[in-house]
C-alpha positions as CSV (number, residue, x, y, z in Angstrom):
1,X,190.1,185.1,134.4
2,X,188.9,188.3,132.7
3,X,185.2,189.2,132.5
4,X,185.3,188.6,128.7
5,X,186.8,185.1,129.1
6,X,184.2,184.2,131.8
7,X,181.3,185.3,129.6
8,X,182.6,183.1,126.7
9,X,183.0,179.9,128.8
10,X,180.1,180.1,131.2
11,X,177.1,177.8,130.7
12,X,174.9,180.8,131.2
13,X,176.5,182.7,128.2
14,X,173.9,184.6,126.2
15,X,173.8,183.7,122.6
16,X,172.1,185.2,119.6
17,X,168.6,183.8,119.0
18,X,167.1,182.5,115.8
19,X,166.5,185.2,113.2
20,X,162.8,185.8,112.7
21,X,161.7,185.2,109.1
22,X,160.2,188.0,107.1
23,X,156.4,188.0,107.4
24,X,154.6,186.1,104.7
25,X,152.0,188.3,102.9
26,X,148.5,187.1,102.4
27,X,149.1,187.1,98.6
28,X,152.0,184.7,99.0
29,X,149.8,182.3,101.0
30,X,147.2,182.5,98.3
31,X,149.9,181.7,95.6
32,X,150.9,178.6,97.6
33,X,147.3,177.4,98.0
34,X,146.6,178.0,94.3
35,X,149.7,176.0,93.3
36,X,148.5,173.1,95.5
37,X,145.0,173.3,94.0
38,X,146.3,173.4,90.4
39,X,146.3,169.9,89.0
40,X,148.5,168.9,86.0
41,X,146.7,168.3,82.7
42,X,146.1,164.8,81.4
43,X,148.7,165.2,78.7
44,X,151.4,166.4,81.1
45,X,150.7,163.3,83.3
46,X,150.9,161.1,80.2
47,X,154.2,162.6,79.2
48,X,155.6,162.2,82.7
49,X,154.4,158.6,83.1
50,X,156.1,157.6,79.8
51,X,159.3,159.0,81.2
52,X,158.9,156.9,84.3
53,X,157.9,159.7,86.7
54,X,156.7,158.0,89.9
55,X,154.8,161.0,91.2
56,X,152.8,161.3,87.9
57,X,152.1,157.6,88.0
58,X,150.8,157.8,91.6
59,X,148.6,160.8,90.7
60,X,147.1,159.0,87.7
61,X,146.3,155.9,89.7
62,X,144.6,158.2,92.3
63,X,142.4,159.6,89.5
64,X,141.6,156.0,88.4
65,X,140.5,155.2,92.0
66,X,138.4,158.3,92.4
67,X,134.6,158.2,92.2
68,X,134.4,161.8,91.0
69,X,133.0,161.8,87.5
70,X,135.4,164.6,86.5
71,X,138.4,162.5,87.7
72,X,137.0,159.4,85.8
73,X,137.0,161.3,82.5
74,X,140.5,162.6,83.0
75,X,141.7,159.1,84.0
76,X,140.1,157.6,80.9
77,X,142.1,160.1,78.7
78,X,145.3,159.2,80.5
79,X,144.7,155.5,80.0
80,X,144.0,155.9,76.3
81,X,147.2,158.1,76.0
82,X,149.3,155.5,77.7
83,X,148.0,152.5,75.8
84,X,150.3,153.2,72.8
85,X,153.3,153.3,75.0
86,X,152.8,150.1,77.1
87,X,155.6,147.6,77.0
88,X,155.0,143.8,77.6
89,X,155.3,142.9,81.2
90,X,155.2,139.8,83.3
91,X,152.3,139.7,85.7
92,X,152.3,137.6,88.9
93,X,149.4,137.3,91.3
94,X,150.3,136.4,94.9
95,X,147.8,135.4,97.6
96,X,147.6,133.7,101.0
97,X,145.9,133.9,104.3
98,X,146.7,136.7,106.7
99,X,149.9,135.9,108.6
100,X,151.4,133.7,105.9
101,X,154.1,136.4,105.2
102,X,153.0,137.9,101.9
103,X,154.6,141.3,102.5
104,X,157.9,139.7,103.7
105,X,157.9,137.4,100.7
106,X,157.1,140.1,98.2
107,X,159.9,142.3,99.6
108,X,162.4,139.5,99.4
109,X,161.2,138.5,95.9
110,X,161.1,142.2,94.7
111,X,164.6,142.9,96.1
112,X,165.9,139.9,94.3
113,X,164.3,141.0,91.0
114,X,165.6,144.6,91.2
115,X,169.0,143.2,92.0
116,X,168.8,141.4,88.6
117,X,168.0,144.7,86.8
118,X,164.2,144.4,86.7
119,X,161.8,147.3,87.3
120,X,158.9,146.0,89.4
121,X,155.5,147.5,90.3
122,X,153.6,146.1,93.3
123,X,149.9,146.7,93.4
124,X,148.7,145.7,96.8
125,X,144.9,145.4,97.5
126,X,144.2,146.3,101.1
127,X,140.9,145.2,102.7
128,X,138.4,147.9,103.6
129,X,136.4,147.9,106.8
130,X,132.8,147.1,106.2
131,X,131.9,149.5,109.1
132,X,134.2,152.5,108.7
133,X,135.0,151.9,105.0
134,X,138.6,152.7,105.8
135,X,141.8,150.9,105.1
136,X,145.2,150.8,106.8
137,X,147.1,150.7,103.6
138,X,150.2,149.5,105.5
139,X,152.0,147.5,102.8
140,X,154.7,150.2,102.4
141,X,155.5,150.2,106.1
142,X,156.1,146.4,105.9
143,X,158.5,146.7,103.0
144,X,161.2,148.9,104.4
145,X,164.0,148.0,102.0
146,X,161.9,147.8,98.8
147,X,160.2,151.1,99.4
148,X,163.6,152.8,99.1
149,X,164.5,151.0,95.9
150,X,164.3,153.3,92.9
151,X,163.5,150.4,90.6
152,X,160.4,149.4,92.7
153,X,157.0,151.1,92.8
154,X,154.6,150.1,95.6
155,X,151.0,151.1,95.4
156,X,148.5,150.0,98.1
157,X,144.8,150.4,97.2
158,X,141.7,150.0,99.3
159,X,139.5,147.2,98.2
160,X,136.3,149.2,98.9
161,X,132.9,147.5,98.9
162,X,133.0,146.6,95.2
163,X,135.2,143.7,94.2
164,X,134.6,144.4,90.5
165,X,135.5,148.0,91.1
166,X,138.9,147.3,92.6
167,X,139.6,144.7,90.0
168,X,138.9,147.2,87.2
169,X,141.1,149.9,88.9
170,X,143.9,147.4,89.3
171,X,143.5,146.3,85.7
172,X,143.8,149.9,84.5
173,X,146.7,150.6,86.9
174,X,148.6,147.7,85.2
175,X,148.4,149.6,81.9
176,X,149.9,152.8,83.4
177,X,152.7,150.8,85.1
178,X,153.6,149.1,81.8
179,X,153.7,152.6,80.1
180,X,156.0,153.8,82.9
181,X,158.5,151.0,82.0
182,X,157.9,148.4,84.8
183,X,158.6,145.0,83.3
184,X,157.3,142.9,86.2
185,X,154.0,143.5,87.9
186,X,153.1,141.8,91.2
187,X,149.5,141.9,92.5
188,X,149.0,141.1,96.1
189,X,145.4,140.1,97.0
190,X,143.4,140.6,100.2
191,X,143.6,136.9,101.1
192,X,142.0,133.7,100.2
193,X,138.5,134.6,99.0
194,X,136.5,135.9,96.0
195,X,139.2,138.5,95.1
196,X,141.5,135.7,93.9
197,X,139.1,135.0,91.0
198,X,139.3,138.6,89.8
199,X,143.1,138.7,90.2
200,X,143.6,135.4,88.5
201,X,141.9,136.9,85.4
202,X,144.5,139.6,85.0
203,X,147.9,137.8,85.7
204,X,150.0,135.3,83.9
205,X,151.0,133.3,86.9
206,X,149.1,132.7,90.1
207,X,151.2,131.9,93.2
208,X,149.6,130.6,96.5
209,X,151.6,131.1,99.7
210,X,151.0,128.6,102.4
211,X,152.1,127.8,106.0
212,X,153.2,124.5,107.5
213,X,152.5,123.4,111.0
214,X,149.3,125.4,111.3
215,X,146.8,123.0,109.9
216,X,147.0,124.9,106.6
217,X,148.1,121.9,104.6
218,X,144.6,120.4,105.0
219,X,143.3,123.2,102.8
220,X,145.0,121.4,99.9
221,X,142.1,119.0,99.5
222,X,139.7,121.9,98.8
223,X,139.0,123.0,95.2
224,X,138.8,126.6,93.9
225,X,141.9,128.3,95.1
226,X,144.2,125.3,94.6
227,X,142.8,124.8,91.1
228,X,143.8,128.3,90.2
229,X,147.3,128.1,91.6
230,X,150.2,127.6,89.2
231,X,152.5,127.1,92.2
232,X,152.3,126.6,95.9
233,X,155.1,128.1,98.0
234,X,155.4,127.0,101.6
235,X,156.8,130.0,103.4
236,X,158.6,130.2,106.8
237,X,160.4,127.0,106.0
238,X,163.2,127.7,108.5
239,X,164.4,126.7,112.0
240,X,162.3,124.1,113.7
241,X,159.6,124.5,111.0
242,X,161.7,122.8,108.2
243,X,160.5,119.3,109.0
244,X,156.8,120.4,109.1
245,X,157.3,122.3,105.8
246,X,158.7,119.2,104.1
247,X,155.8,117.1,105.3
248,X,153.4,119.8,104.0
249,X,155.1,119.8,100.6
250,X,154.4,116.0,100.3
251,X,150.8,116.6,101.2
252,X,150.3,119.4,98.7
253,X,151.9,117.4,95.9
254,X,149.5,114.5,96.6
255,X,146.6,116.9,96.6
256,X,147.7,118.5,93.2
257,X,147.6,115.1,91.6
258,X,143.9,114.9,92.2
259,X,143.2,117.8,89.9
260,X,142.8,117.6,86.1
261,X,145.7,118.8,83.9
262,X,145.6,122.5,83.2
263,X,145.0,123.9,79.7
264,X,148.4,125.5,79.9
265,X,150.1,122.0,80.0
266,X,151.9,123.2,83.1
267,X,152.0,121.0,86.2
268,X,151.7,123.1,89.4
269,X,154.9,122.9,91.5
270,X,155.3,123.0,95.3
271,X,158.4,124.9,96.6
272,X,159.8,125.6,100.1
273,X,160.9,129.1,101.0
274,X,162.0,131.3,103.9
275,X,161.3,134.9,102.9
276,X,162.8,136.1,106.2
277,X,166.2,134.5,105.4
278,X,165.8,135.0,101.6
279,X,166.1,131.3,100.9
280,X,164.3,129.7,98.0
281,X,163.5,133.1,96.3
282,X,165.7,132.4,93.3
283,X,164.1,128.9,92.8
284,X,160.6,130.6,92.7
285,X,161.7,133.0,90.0
286,X,163.4,130.2,87.9
287,X,160.1,128.3,88.2
288,X,158.2,131.3,86.9
289,X,160.6,131.6,84.0
290,X,160.1,127.9,83.2
291,X,156.4,128.5,83.2
292,X,156.7,131.4,80.8
293,X,158.9,129.4,78.4
294,X,156.5,126.5,78.3
295,X,153.3,128.6,77.9
296,X,154.9,130.8,75.2
297,X,156.1,127.8,73.3
298,X,152.7,126.1,73.2
299,X,150.9,129.4,72.5
300,X,148.9,129.3,75.7
301,X,150.4,132.6,77.0
302,X,149.0,134.6,74.1
303,X,145.7,132.8,74.1
304,X,145.2,133.5,77.8
305,X,146.1,137.2,77.4
306,X,143.4,137.4,74.6
307,X,140.8,135.6,76.8
308,X,141.6,138.0,79.6
309,X,140.9,141.0,77.3
310,X,137.5,139.5,76.3
311,X,136.6,138.9,79.9
312,X,137.4,142.5,80.9
313,X,135.4,143.8,78.0
314,X,132.3,142.0,79.3
315,X,133.1,142.9,82.9
316,X,133.5,146.6,82.0
317,X,130.1,146.6,80.3
318,X,128.6,145.0,83.4
319,X,130.2,147.5,85.8
320,X,129.2,150.4,83.6
321,X,125.5,149.3,83.4
322,X,125.4,148.8,87.1
323,X,126.9,152.2,87.8
324,X,124.6,154.0,85.3
325,X,121.5,152.2,86.8
326,X,122.3,153.2,90.4
327,X,123.0,156.8,89.3
328,X,119.6,157.3,87.6
329,X,117.5,160.0,89.3
330,X,114.4,157.9,89.2
331,X,116.2,155.0,90.9
332,X,117.5,157.2,93.7
333,X,114.0,158.5,94.3
334,X,112.3,155.2,94.0
335,X,114.7,153.2,96.2
336,X,114.0,155.5,99.1
337,X,110.3,154.9,98.8
338,X,110.7,151.1,98.5
339,X,113.0,151.0,101.6
340,X,110.3,152.8,103.6
341,X,107.7,150.3,102.4
342,X,110.0,147.4,103.4
343,X,110.4,149.0,106.9
344,X,106.6,149.1,107.2
345,X,106.3,145.5,106.1
346,X,104.2,146.6,103.1
347,X,106.4,145.0,100.4
348,X,109.2,142.4,100.1
349,X,112.8,142.9,98.9
350,X,112.0,140.9,95.8
351,X,108.9,142.8,94.9
352,X,110.7,146.1,95.5
353,X,113.6,144.9,93.3
354,X,111.1,144.0,90.5
355,X,109.5,147.5,90.8
356,X,112.9,149.3,90.6
357,X,114.2,147.3,87.7
358,X,111.0,148.2,85.8
359,X,111.6,151.9,86.2
């Protein structure tokens, strides 16, 4: 073997290295930073949202969620600009205790809808830590297939410390999603609790996910959440759990008969479902369509939408008054003094509140 042949076949053959890139000048770095800092105008975001641009929609929702006064003003301009371009959507609220399979159900349900030609937006409210104030925002990671679907938009949002605040932000996000052309909007709540009341006031149909065989069916006798539900879907009705799921269905049907008839004239239904195996998903959608047909025929659908608008008018005024009060300079100064007096035991929380409200 010649020296040339040995050099080409040997494992120790020297090869050319990676060509070094040309050095980046400091002015180029500044240009990149300036591009990142430069934010699109409100009008350009409005134009992009109307065209269905997902990036613009995400940016606008981020502005809505921001507590920065400058961002709030820009967000308000965007919402007003998008209002004229909103298209009627179907709104569904979905709730259930942690572990019931909300994310799995929503992915199966959403995939079914996009397969039928629908464009869906999922607004998921993620619980915030009361200690760190942080949120995992992991809904996208639990919806592997749906997150890749071009006809689906998934937006997890932190609940924060203010229930009214997150509800307002979600309400405004619905407007932007409708302007972007999404015809079905799903709102996933934190879990069974106070948030359900806020979500119920912004959706057309409220769906409660339940489990069988975990003692969960006993919750059917409690008021509140069951009263709000337009349907109860027992998830994970597969394998050895089918028998327990059927028993739970009977129990929930009995419980529902104890409640007065709804103003909508709709009798809440109980369905079985296995989101993991995508069984019962079509039945849930057909039930929802039946609900829409019935409530539109008896005019309840439009009446409820109008009542929701009135509710959010009063809620917005309440939130604005609360925010303005807390941001007053005299309050910020006075509250520190009152907290010191409480620590020293020289006043009570009630007397301090009376004093601050009188400022």
